Structure formats: C-alpha cells, structure tokens
C-alpha positions as CSV (number, residue, x, y, z in Angstrom):
1,X,46.9,2.9,69.5
2,X,43.5,2.4,67.2
3,X,40.5,3.4,68.9
4,X,36.7,4.1,68.1
5,X,35.5,7.2,69.4
6,X,32.2,6.9,71.4
7,X,31.6,10.7,72.2
8,X,32.5,13.6,70.1
9,X,36.3,14.9,71.2
10,X,37.0,18.3,69.8
11,X,40.0,18.3,67.6
12,X,39.8,14.7,67.4
13,X,36.3,13.3,65.7
14,X,33.0,12.5,66.1
15,X,31.2,9.3,67.5
16,X,31.9,6.1,65.5
17,X,35.1,7.6,64.1
18,X,38.2,5.0,63.9
19,X,41.1,7.4,65.0
20,X,45.0,6.8,65.4
21,X,46.2,8.3,68.8
22,X,49.2,7.9,71.0
23,X,48.9,4.8,73.6
24,X,49.5,6.9,76.2
25,X,46.2,9.4,75.3
26,X,44.1,6.6,74.4
27,X,44.9,4.6,77.6
28,X,45.0,7.3,80.0
29,X,42.9,9.7,79.0
30,X,40.1,8.3,76.4
31,X,39.3,4.8,77.5
32,X,38.8,5.7,81.3
33,X,36.4,8.5,80.5
34,X,34.3,6.1,78.2
35,X,35.4,8.5,74.8
36,X,36.6,5.6,73.1
37,X,36.9,2.0,72.9
38,X,39.8,-0.4,71.6
39,X,39.4,-0.9,68.0
40,X,38.8,-4.7,66.8
41,X,37.4,-6.6,64.1
42,X,34.5,-7.4,65.5
43,X,34.3,-3.5,66.3
44,X,33.1,-2.7,62.8
45,X,29.3,-3.4,63.9
46,X,30.1,-1.1,66.6
47,X,31.0,1.5,64.4
48,X,27.9,1.0,62.1
49,X,25.5,1.4,65.0
50,X,27.1,4.0,66.6
51,X,26.9,6.2,63.3
52,X,23.2,5.3,62.7
53,X,22.2,6.5,65.8
54,X,24.2,9.7,65.5
55,X,22.6,10.4,62.2
56,X,19.2,9.8,63.8
57,X,20.0,11.9,66.7
58,X,21.4,15.1,64.7
59,X,18.3,15.3,62.5
60,X,16.3,15.1,65.6
61,X,18.9,17.4,67.8
62,X,18.7,20.1,64.8
63,X,15.2,20.6,64.8
64,X,15.1,21.0,68.7
65,X,18.2,23.0,68.4
66,X,16.3,25.5,66.1
67,X,13.3,26.0,68.3
68,X,15.7,26.6,71.5
69,X,17.5,29.4,69.2
70,X,14.0,31.2,68.6
71,X,13.3,31.1,72.5
72,X,16.7,32.1,73.4
73,X,17.3,34.8,70.7
74,X,13.6,36.3,71.9
75,X,14.7,36.9,75.1
76,X,16.8,39.6,77.0
77,X,19.1,38.0,79.2
78,X,20.2,40.1,82.5
79,X,23.3,38.7,84.6
80,X,23.6,40.5,88.2
81,X,27.6,41.1,89.0
82,X,29.1,42.8,91.4
83,X,30.7,46.1,90.3
84,X,32.9,49.1,91.3
85,X,33.1,52.6,90.7
86,X,32.5,53.7,87.1
87,X,30.7,50.3,86.2
88,X,33.8,48.3,86.2
89,X,33.5,44.6,87.4
90,X,35.4,42.7,90.0
91,X,36.8,40.4,87.2
92,X,34.8,39.4,84.4
93,X,31.4,37.9,83.8
94,X,32.0,34.0,83.6
95,X,30.4,31.8,80.9
96,X,29.0,29.5,83.9
97,X,27.0,32.8,85.2
98,X,25.9,33.4,81.1
99,X,24.7,29.9,81.2
100,X,22.8,30.1,84.5
101,X,21.0,33.4,83.4
102,X,20.2,31.7,80.0
103,X,18.7,28.7,81.6
104,X,16.9,30.7,84.1
105,X,15.2,33.1,81.7
106,X,14.5,30.6,78.6
107,X,13.6,27.4,80.7
108,X,16.1,25.5,78.3
109,X,19.1,24.0,80.1
110,X,22.7,25.7,78.3
111,X,25.8,24.1,78.8
112,X,28.5,26.8,79.6
113,X,30.9,25.1,77.1
114,X,28.9,26.1,74.2
115,X,28.8,29.5,75.1
116,X,31.5,31.8,73.2
117,X,32.5,35.4,74.0
118,X,34.8,37.0,71.9
119,X,36.2,39.6,74.3
120,X,35.8,39.3,78.5
121,X,32.9,41.2,79.6
122,X,34.5,43.3,82.2
123,X,31.9,46.4,82.3
124,X,28.5,47.1,83.0
125,X,25.9,47.2,79.9
126,X,24.7,45.6,76.6
127,X,27.0,42.8,75.3
128,X,26.2,40.1,72.8
129,X,27.4,36.4,73.0
130,X,26.8,33.3,71.0
131,X,25.5,29.8,71.9
132,X,26.8,26.8,69.9
133,X,23.6,24.6,70.3
134,X,24.0,22.2,67.3
135,X,26.6,21.9,64.4
136,X,24.6,23.9,61.9
137,X,23.0,26.0,64.9
138,X,24.1,29.1,66.5
139,X,22.2,31.5,68.6
140,X,23.2,35.1,69.5
141,X,22.0,36.1,72.6
142,X,21.6,39.7,73.8
143,X,23.1,40.1,77.2
144,X,22.5,42.7,79.6
145,X,25.1,43.3,82.6
146,X,23.8,44.9,85.8
147,X,24.9,45.7,89.3
148,X,24.0,43.4,92.1
C-alpha cells in the first residue's frame, strides 16, 4: 500500500514522504491515526504543500529549539522521589517525572518521548539526561534526584 505521510513516523519517514507499507499496517494503524493518507495521482499537490510547510516550520522550530536549549541547560532540575535506605529508589525515575520537572523549572513544555536516559536512574544524586528538542538540536540537562 502506498501512503503519503502527514506526520513524522519513527523508522518510516517524515511528513510529505511517499512510503510503501504493508496493507494491514497502513489500513489499521497509520490511516486511522491520521499519520498518513492514501497515495493518489491527485495527492502530488498535497505532497508539495506538506513539504513546503515542513521546511518553513523546520527553520522556525530550529531557532526556537536553540532558545529552549540555552534556557534548559542553564537550570538545575531537581526531581523528588521516594527512596529507601542507602539512597536506593523504589523503582526508577521515569521520563514523565523528568519531563514534568523540566517543564516546571524552565517554563517550556517538554514531551517525555524526547527525553533520552542512557541508564535507568535508580539512585539519588546528580545525573545527566539529554532532551532532543529538534532534529539538529539536543540539550543536556543536569538532573538532581533528591528524596521526597
């Protein structure tokens, strides 16, 4: 099945790309969620409008992402968690908790899916995580895990 992607799909493509996918994946997942539309000859105009909008948005978003990067990297982010004896946590610090803490400190909304944690955070103390703000812009956040 040929589809025109309307949104970014990891491992598949960017908006405006024409991709060939299995029928079930396209019919049951991509099209119902609005991630893609069926390819037609008339869809060529749609592709061009999506691509021009994407390039304009990408240039604007890159500048905005650089501003957010400087704001986020300048702050120390503290995450309060429950911990046991010896500073061990009950579970691990989740990306949702990190995103909420970054949003509270910086005032900029951060999606939890953009946060990259190399190793699960299971102890109190200082840690570093990276936040992918844009395709070309990534920020490193100093994270301090403290007991609640």
